Each structure stands twice: as structure tokens, then as C-alpha cells.
C-alpha positions in Angstrom: 26.6 132.5 55.5 28.9 133.0 52.5 31.7 135.5 52.4 33.0 136.8 49.1 36.6 138.0 49.0 37.5 140.4 46.2 41.1 140.8 44.8 41.1 144.4 46.2 40.4 143.3 49.8 43.1 144.5 52.2 43.1 141.1 54.0 43.8 139.2 50.8 46.5 141.6 49.7 48.2 141.1 53.1 48.1 137.4 52.6 49.6 137.5 49.1 52.3 140.0 49.9 55.5 138.0 49.9 57.1 139.8 52.8 54.1 139.6 55.0 53.4 136.0 54.1 57.1 135.2 54.9 56.7 136.8 58.3 53.8 134.5 59.1 55.9 131.5 57.8 58.7 132.5 60.2 56.3 132.9 63.1 54.6 129.6 62.4 58.0 127.8 62.1 59.2 129.3 65.4 56.0 128.2 67.2 56.2 124.7 65.8 59.9 124.3 66.8 59.1 125.7 70.2 56.3 123.2 70.7 58.5 120.3 69.7 61.2 121.5 72.2 58.7 122.0 75.1 57.2 118.5 74.4 60.6 116.9 74.3 61.8 118.6 77.5 58.6 117.9 79.4 58.6 114.1 78.5 62.3 113.4 78.1 62.4 110.8 80.8 59.7 108.7 79.1 60.6 109.3 75.4 63.0 107.6 73.1 66.4 109.2 73.3 66.7 109.4 69.5 63.4 111.3 69.2 64.4 113.7 71.9 67.7 114.4 70.1 65.9 115.0 66.9 63.5 117.5 68.6 66.3 119.4 70.3 68.4 119.6 67.1 65.2 120.7 65.1 64.6 123.5 67.7 68.2 124.7 67.7 68.5 124.8 63.9 65.0 126.4 63.5 66.0 129.2 65.8 69.2 129.9 63.8 67.5 129.7 60.4 64.6 131.9 61.5 66.9 134.5 62.9 68.9 134.5 59.8 65.9 134.8 57.5 64.5 137.6 59.7 67.7 139.5 59.6 68.0 139.1 55.8 64.5 140.3 55.0 63.7 142.7 57.8 66.9 144.1 59.3 68.9 144.4 56.1 65.8 145.0 54.0 66.7 142.5 51.2 64.0 141.5 48.8 63.5 137.7 49.1 64.6 136.1 45.9 63.6 132.7 44.5 66.7 131.0 46.0 66.0 132.4 49.4 62.3 131.4 49.2 63.2 127.9 48.0 65.6 127.4 50.9 63.0 128.5 53.4 60.4 126.1 51.9 62.9 123.2 51.9 63.8 123.8 55.6 60.1 123.9 56.5 59.6 120.5 54.8 62.6 119.1 56.8 61.1 120.5 60.1 57.7 119.0 59.4 59.4 115.7 58.6 61.2 115.8 62.0 57.8 116.4 63.7 56.3 113.4 61.9 59.3 111.3 62.6 59.1 111.8 66.4 55.2 111.4 66.4 55.0 107.9 65.1 55.5 108.4 61.4 52.6 107.1 59.3 50.2 107.5 62.2 51.3 111.0 63.0 48.4 113.5 63.3 50.7 116.3 62.0 51.1 115.1 58.4 48.6 117.8 57.4 51.4 120.3 58.0 52.9 119.2 54.6 49.9 120.7 53.0 50.3 124.0 54.8 54.0 124.2 53.8 53.2 123.4 50.1 50.4 125.9 50.0 52.5 128.8 51.3 55.4 127.8 49.1 53.2 127.8 46.1 52.4 131.5 46.8 56.0 132.5 47.3 58.1 130.6 44.8 57.6 130.6 41.0 54.6 128.8 39.6 56.4 125.6 38.7 58.2 125.6 42.1 55.1 124.5 44.0 55.2 121.1 42.3 58.9 120.8 43.1 58.3 121.5 46.7 55.4 119.0 46.7 57.6 116.4 45.2 60.2 117.0 47.8 57.6 116.8 50.5 56.3 113.5 49.3 59.9 112.1 49.0 60.7 113.2 52.6 57.4 111.8 53.9 57.9 108.5 52.1 61.6 108.2 53.2 60.6 108.8 56.8 57.7 106.5 57.3 59.0 103.7 55.0 62.8 103.8 54.9 63.8 105.2 58.3 61.1 103.2 60.1 62.2 100.0 58.4 58.9 99.1 56.8 60.0 98.5 53.2 58.5 95.1 53.1 55.0 96.3 53.8 53.7 99.8 53.1 50.5 100.7 55.0 47.6 101.9 52.9 47.5 105.0 55.1 51.0 106.0 53.7 49.7 105.8 50.1 46.7 107.8 51.1 48.8 110.6 52.6 51.0 110.7 49.5 48.0 110.9 47.2 46.4 113.7 49.4 49.6 115.7 49.4 50.0 115.3 45.6 46.4 116.2 44.9 46.6 119.3 47.2 49.8 120.3 45.5 48.2 120.1 42.1 45.2 122.0 43.2 47.2 124.8 44.9 49.5 125.0 42.0 46.6 125.4 39.6 45.0 128.1 41.9 48.3 130.0 42.3 48.9 130.1 38.5 45.4 131.4 37.8 45.9 133.9 40.6 49.1 135.2 39.1 47.7 135.3 35.5 44.4 137.0 36.0 44.0 137.8 39.7 40.9 135.6 39.7 40.2 132.6 41.9 41.7 134.3 45.0 38.7 133.5 47.0 39.1 129.8 46.3 42.8 129.9 47.3 41.9 131.7 50.6 39.2 129.1 51.3 41.8 126.3 50.7 44.2 128.0 53.1 41.4 128.6 55.6 40.5 125.0 55.5 44.1 124.0 56.1 44.3 126.4 59.0 41.2 124.9 60.5 42.7 121.4 60.1 45.8 122.6 62.0 43.6 124.1 64.7 41.7 120.9 65.1 45.0 119.0 65.6 46.0 121.5 68.3 42.6 121.4 70.0 42.7 117.6 70.3 46.2 117.2 71.8 46.2 115.6 75.2 48.1 118.5 76.9 46.3 121.5 78.3 47.7 124.8 77.0 46.8 128.4 78.0 48.5 131.8 77.6 48.1 134.9 79.7 49.6 138.4 79.5 51.7 140.2 82.1 48.5 141.2 84.0 47.2 137.6 84.0 44.5 138.2 81.4 43.7 135.1 79.3 44.9 135.2 75.7 44.4 131.6 74.6 43.2 128.3 76.1 42.5 124.9 74.4 39.7 122.6 75.3 42.0 120.1 77.0 43.0 122.8 79.5 39.3 123.4 80.3 38.7 119.7 80.7 41.7 119.1 83.0 40.9 122.2 85.2 37.2 121.8 85.2 36.8 125.5 84.3 35.2 127.3 81.3 38.5 129.1 80.5 37.7 130.1 76.9 34.7 132.1 78.1 37.1 134.2 80.2 39.3 135.3 77.3 40.5 138.8 77.9 39.9 138.8 81.6 42.3 137.9 84.6 42.1 134.2 85.2 45.0 133.3 87.5 42.9 133.6 90.7 40.3 131.4 89.0 42.9 128.8 88.1 44.5 129.1 91.5 41.3 127.9 93.2 41.8 124.4 91.7 45.5 124.4 91.0 47.5 126.9 93.2 50.9 125.7 92.1 50.0 125.9 88.5 48.7 129.5 88.9 51.8 130.4 90.9 54.2 129.0 88.2 52.4 131.0 85.4 52.4 134.2 87.5 56.2 133.8 88.1 56.7 133.3 84.3 54.7 136.4 83.5 56.0 138.7 86.2 59.5 137.5 87.0 60.5 135.6 83.8 61.0 132.4 85.7 60.4 129.2 83.6 59.3 125.9 85.0 60.7 122.8 83.4 59.4 119.3 84.2 57.5 120.5 87.2 54.6 118.8 89.0 51.6 120.2 90.7 48.1 119.0 91.8 44.7 119.8 90.4 41.8 119.5 92.7 38.5 119.7 90.8 35.0 119.0 92.1 35.3 115.5 90.5 38.8 114.3 91.5 42.3 115.2 92.6 45.2 114.3 90.4 48.8 115.2 89.6 49.9 117.0 86.4 53.2 117.5 84.8 53.9 121.2 84.1 56.1 123.3 81.8 55.9 127.1 81.6 57.6 129.6 79.4 57.3 133.3 78.5 57.8 135.6 75.5 58.2 139.4 75.3 58.3 142.0 72.5 61.2 144.1 73.9 63.6 144.3 76.9 61.1 146.5 78.9 58.7 143.6 79.1 56.1 145.2 76.9 53.7 142.6 75.5 55.1 139.8 77.7 53.0 136.6 77.7 53.3 133.4 79.7 52.3 130.0 78.5 51.6 126.8 80.5 51.6 123.3 79.1 50.4 120.6 81.4 49.0 117.1 81.3 47.5 114.5 83.6 50.3 112.2 84.8 48.2 110.1 87.2 48.5 107.0 85.0 52.2 107.4 84.9 52.3 107.7 88.7 50.2 104.6 89.1 52.6 102.6 86.9 55.6 103.8 88.8 53.9 102.9 92.1 53.0 99.4 90.8 56.5 98.9 89.6 58.1 100.0 92.9 55.6 97.9 94.8 56.5 94.8 92.8 60.2 95.3 93.2 59.8 95.9 97.0 57.7 92.8 97.5 60.1 90.6 95.5 63.0 91.7 97.6 61.1 91.2 100.8 60.0 87.7 99.7 63.5 86.6 98.8 65.1 87.9 102.0 62.4 86.7 104.3 62.3 83.2 102.8 66.0 82.8 103.6 65.4 84.1 107.2 62.3 81.9 107.6 64.4 78.8 106.7 67.1 79.8 109.1 64.6 80.3 112.0 62.4 77.4 111.4 65.0 74.6 111.8 66.4 75.9 115.2 62.8 76.5 116.3 61.9 72.9 115.6 64.9 71.8 117.7 63.9 74.0 120.5 60.4 72.8 120.5 61.5 69.2 120.5 64.0 69.7 123.3 61.4 71.4 125.5 58.9 68.6 124.8 61.5 66.1 126.0 62.2 68.1 129.1 58.4 68.3 129.9 58.3 64.5 129.9 61.0 64.1 132.5 59.8 62.7 135.9 61.6 65.3 138.0 59.8 68.2 136.2 57.6 70.2 138.6 54.1 71.5 137.8 55.4 75.0 137.3 58.2 73.8 135.0 55.7 71.7 133.0 53.4 74.8 132.6 56.4 76.8 131.3 57.4 74.1 128.9 53.8 73.9 127.5 53.9 77.7 127.0 57.1 77.4 125.1 55.8 74.6 122.9 52.5 76.5 122.2 54.3 79.7 121.2 56.8 77.6 119.1 53.9 76.0 117.3 52.4 79.5 116.7 55.7 80.8 115.3 56.1 77.7 113.2 52.6 78.2 111.6 53.5 81.8 110.9 56.7 80.9 109.3 54.9 78.3 107.2 52.4 80.9 106.0 55.2 83.2 105.1 57.1 80.5 103.2 54.0 79.8 101.3 53.8 83.5 100.4 57.5 83.6 99.4 57.1 80.5 97.2 54.1 81.7 95.3 54.6 80.8 91.7 52.8 79.1 88.9 53.5 75.4 89.7 51.4 74.0 86.8 49.8 75.8 83.9 46.5 74.4 82.5 43.3 75.7 81.1 41.0 76.6 83.9 37.5 78.2 84.1 37.7 81.5 85.9 33.9 81.6 86.3 34.0 78.3 88.2 36.8 79.5 90.4 34.9 82.7 91.2 31.7 80.8 92.0 33.5 78.4 94.3 35.4 81.2 96.1 32.2 83.2 96.5 30.5 80.2 98.0 33.3 79.5 100.4 33.3 83.2 101.5 29.5 83.1 102.0 29.9 80.0 104.2 32.8 81.4 106.2 32.1 81.7 110.0 33.2 85.4 109.9 30.4 86.3 107.6 27.4 88.1 109.1 24.2 86.3 108.2 22.7 89.5 106.7 25.5 90.0 104.2 24.8 88.8 100.7 27.5 87.4 98.4 26.6 87.7 94.7 28.6 86.1 91.9 28.1 87.7 88.4 29.6 85.8 85.4 29.3 86.5 81.7 26.8 84.8 79.4 28.1 81.5 78.1 29.2 80.6 81.7 32.8 79.5 80.9 35.7 82.0 80.9 38.9 80.0 80.1 42.4 81.1 81.1 45.8 79.5 81.3 47.1 79.4 84.8 47.4 77.6 88.2 43.9 76.9 89.5 45.1 76.7 93.2 46.8 80.1 93.0 43.9 81.8 91.3 41.4 80.3 93.8 43.5 81.6 96.7 43.5 85.1 95.2 39.8 85.3 94.5 38.9 83.7 97.9 41.2 86.0 99.9 39.6 89.1 98.2 36.1 87.8 98.7 36.7 87.0 102.4 38.3 90.4 103.0 35.2 92.0 101.4 32.8 89.9 103.6 34.8 90.8 106.7 34.8 94.6 105.8 31.1 94.9 104.9 28.5 96.1 107.4 25.2 94.3 108.1 22.7 93.9 105.2 25.4 94.8 102.7 26.2 93.1 99.4 29.6 91.7 98.3 29.8 91.3 94.5 32.3 88.9 92.8 32.2 89.6 89.0 34.0 88.0 86.0 34.3 89.5 82.6 36.0 88.9 79.3 38.4 91.7 78.6 38.7 94.5 81.1 35.9 96.3 83.0 37.4 99.7 82.4 39.8 101.2 79.9 43.4 100.4 80.8 45.6 103.3 82.0 48.0 104.8 79.4 51.2 102.8 79.1 49.6 99.4 80.0 49.0 96.9 77.3 48.7 93.1 77.1 49.9 91.1 74.0 46.8 89.0 73.7 43.3 88.7 75.1 42.5 89.4 78.7 39.9 88.4 81.4 39.1 90.2 84.6 37.5 89.6 87.9 36.3 92.2 90.4 35.4 92.1 94.1 33.4 95.0 95.5 32.3 95.6 99.1 30.3 98.3 100.9 32.6 98.8 103.8 34.1 102.0 105.2 36.8 102.1 102.5 40.6 102.1 102.8 42.2 105.2 104.3 44.8 106.9 102.0 47.6 106.3 104.4 47.0 102.5 104.3 46.6 102.0 100.5 50.4 102.2 99.9 51.2 99.5 102.4 48.2 97.1 102.2 50.1 94.7 100.0 53.1 94.6 102.2 53.7 91.3 104.1 52.6 91.3 107.8 50.9 94.6 107.4 47.3 94.3 108.8 44.6 96.3 110.5 42.7 93.3 111.6 42.8 92.0 115.1 44.8 88.7 115.0 45.4 88.9 111.3 48.7 87.6 109.8 48.9 90.4 107.2 49.6 87.9 104.4 46.2 87.7 102.7 46.6 90.7 100.2 50.3 90.0 99.9 49.5 86.5 98.6 46.9 87.9 96.3 49.4 90.3 94.8 52.1 87.6 94.4 49.6 85.2 92.8 48.4 87.8 90.2 52.0 88.9 89.5 52.9 85.2 89.0 50.2 85.1 86.3 51.5 88.4 84.7 48.4 90.2 85.7 47.6 93.5 87.4 45.7 94.5 90.5 43.9 97.9 90.8 42.3 99.2 94.0 39.6 101.9 94.1 38.3 103.1 97.4 35.8 106.0 97.5 35.7 108.7 100.1 32.1 107.7 100.9 33.0 104.1 101.6 33.3 100.9 99.6 36.3 99.3 98.1 36.7 97.6 94.7 39.6 95.3 93.8 39.9 94.7 90.0 42.3 92.1 88.6 43.2 91.8 84.9 44.9 88.6 83.6 46.1 87.5 80.2 44.3 84.5 78.9 47.6 82.8 77.8 50.8 82.5 79.7 54.1 82.8 77.7 55.6 79.8 79.6 52.7 77.7 78.6 53.1 78.6 74.9 56.8 77.8 74.9 56.5 74.5 76.7 
């Protein structure tokens, strides 16, 4: 369906009226600066300090400039002149440049905002001024992505593409604005161009990773983006205009409570956390809420929530803390094991000598044998723990992970603890060989320990799968990256699963739920994978079954530098 817009249309007159258009510019600027501020505050612990400072300064200056412009044009009733309009356009270009600077420069998804600023400036400033604003915008964009980011030696093709697009849009908008001023014709084309730009901006906002929704003082939904629907598992947009806080509270009580406090009591939440429990999964989210109101009586008050899934960040923090804790335990316990093992050997030797004396009675000989047996048991335990503490890559060579997996699966299948009805299956990629630089003994111990644990945990007639793949089985969590290529192996069982209270401690030394277990099997696995600069992930479903996934780099830095 095609819509024709005539020069006499009230909507078009409203758009082309300088004062009304300026009001929308001020509102858009304030929204953009507020979004930068909220994003900077909600992620300040993980963001670059320089980018956070730029965001905060941009927010503060935007508030002052916007208040000044509003007072000049609305409160004092001054007619905006060319100088005033030029200054507003220049400031908007600087604000957009700050947004692009803190969102990765040449790869920023917000570079389209230059087009919006140039288009509105072409309608406000004199006809030749649109080209000047466009030239300044191109200069600022070029200076930010090339000069400030230190990439003078090599300019990405995307940078030239953005510059060409901005220039072409500036020429097109300038042509349309001149024709509009001269004859009043072509207004429909200009509105279509602005509408297209607006849709581009909406697409950017709809595809951000943060969920955003706004309610009024009565809890009626005003706006929600698709990400909010996805995170909450609720069709929010379909409930626009109706109360939704009870609906949201069913899956995220703390989120609904924070928004209600903002709407009713004007209480903001900064860097908060809450839990979302959908039908599919349960995960934590980072939360920020704010409110706005039209007057002091609270009329027209709205509350906005911005939240995002932080489960990947939580996983990374847990893995980092786990590694640091295990390193500390290994170093301290290795020293203690050394100090205990030597006196224990002396005690054992002395008791053995006493047991050989002719004057020793049968009861005394029984007691000395008991001491020697327990001493031997403690010595074996200390030896196992010293092996755990000394886990490191002793030699680095090219090994075949597929062969290691096959051998480990065969050993686990032949282990006396395996029930005869349990099948052990090894799945390797086509081409058979999956090469990796590492210590073959350590990698074999890691795969075998995981396979043996899976065999021991599986019920009768179950299957244990040992799989090898090039790359990773699943997408890596946000914040995790390897420099080069990777390989993975996965061990899956059909047991009863790992209770949530045990998962946080299962890699700790001497922690075990097995009768007679030493509690060093998974600890050795973790140390061996860490020694190869790899990662271990554990998935255990509520209905049973556990899956250990290990991701390893194919090349070790020490091997490359040797």
C-alpha cells in the first residue's frame, strides 16, 4: 500500500516546523545520552575506564546543552537563528561520535545516527549548511575510527563504505531540502527518507542484547523490545496498554518489584541482579531501572527497566575463582605433603624394625602391622596428592586426540567397576586424526578419569559416549576466546546427574561422594586441562545425565616459543 503525503498535510507541516523539529531533536538527544549513561553505569565493572568516562561526560554535557537549548527556544521564546541551529547540529555530531567511539568505532552499529543528524540539520540550517554538517560528520567519523583508534596504517574498507554512504545521503538530503524550500515539491520523498532512517534506528534498538520495557505509574506497558520478550519468555508486545507487572512477576519477581518501586516510589536500581525463571531455564540478569515524570505531581510518570543475561559472566567468574582456589590449595598442600611424607617414612621404618625384635609379643606385632598398613595407606594418598599438585605439561609434542580418546574409552570399558550391560561408545570425526600439541600422559589421564567416572555413574543398560570434534561442540560463552584453532572432547553419561549443591565443589581436591574414593579424579582432570590452557564445562540436567565438555587449543604458546 502506498501513502501520498501532500505539502498541506498537518503531519508534514509539523515535521518541517523548525521549533517542533528542534523539540524532537532535543528529545532524541536526551534519550541517546541517557541510554549511553545507563549502559555505562550498568556495565562499568567490565568496561574500559576511558569509554566509561566518555559516556559519563557525554551524558553530563548533553543534559546541560539540552536544558540550555530548551530554555532559549521555549522558556524565553527566542526564535532559533542559524548560529543556534548550527551549534545544536555540531553538538549532536559530537555526541554521535562519542557513541561510536565507545561502541568499537568502525564496527559500531550506531554509525547510521550520523545520517539522522545530517538529515535533520539539512531541514533546520540554510541549504548550503547541510553539506557543511555532512563534511564535519565525515571528518569526526574518520578521526575517531582511524586516528583515535590508531589505525592510520591500514584503513578498513568498511570505514570508506561508511564515509561514502554518509556523503551520498548528505547530497541526497541536501538536494531534497533545496527542492522543498524552492517549490514545496518533493516533500513526500524527504519524509520517506526520514522514515527509512527512523526504521534503521529502530532496527538497531530492536537488535540490542539488552531487554528494555517501559510501564506507566499504573503498571501498563508502554514499550517493550523483542529482546525483553525473549529473555522473559513472555509475549510482552501483545500486552501493550495493559498492566503487565504481575505477568512479569510470575517469571521474575525481583524485576517486577524493582520496576514497581521506580514507578510508584521513584526508587532507581543501579547494577542490580535478579533471577528469571522461565519454562526453559533459570538464569541471572543484571538490572537497571529508572523513571521519568512530566511534573512534580507525578503525572505521566513512567518507569523503564534495562536488563541482560549475565549467566556467561557468572560462569567466567566462577571458573576464575575455581582456578585460583585450586592453585592455592595445590601449592599449600604440596608443601604439607612433603613435610608429612618424610616423617611418615621414618615412623614406618622404625615400627617395622620394632616388629622384627625377638622380644615383641603377638599383640605388639599385630599393632605394629596395623601401624605399617595405615602408614602405607597414608603414603599412597600423599603420593596421589603430590601427583595432583605437580600436574603440568612436562613435554609438548604433537599427539592424536582421537587415539587418546579411543584408548581411554577402551580402558574404561575393560575396567572391573563397569557393569557388563553398559556400552562405551567412542565417536571421532571423519579423517580419524585430530592433532593437538600437548602432553599425551596428562591428556590420557583426563579423558580416562572422565570416562571412568561416567561408567561408574551410569545405570545398567546405559550408554557412555566419548566424542571428539574439531572446534567446539557448542558456541563459546560471551567473553571466552581462543587465539587459534581448537579441538574438543566430550564425555556423556546417563546417570542420576550432579546435584546443584555438589557442582561447585566437585573439582576440589579430596571432595568425593564415592565410597572409598580419594576425591582426586576430577581435580586431576581440571589441573590437566588448565595446564593445557583449556576449559572444562559441566552440564547436568534435572532429569539425569551429566556431560563434561573440554575445549583445548591446538597449539601451546610454550611450544611455539621453544
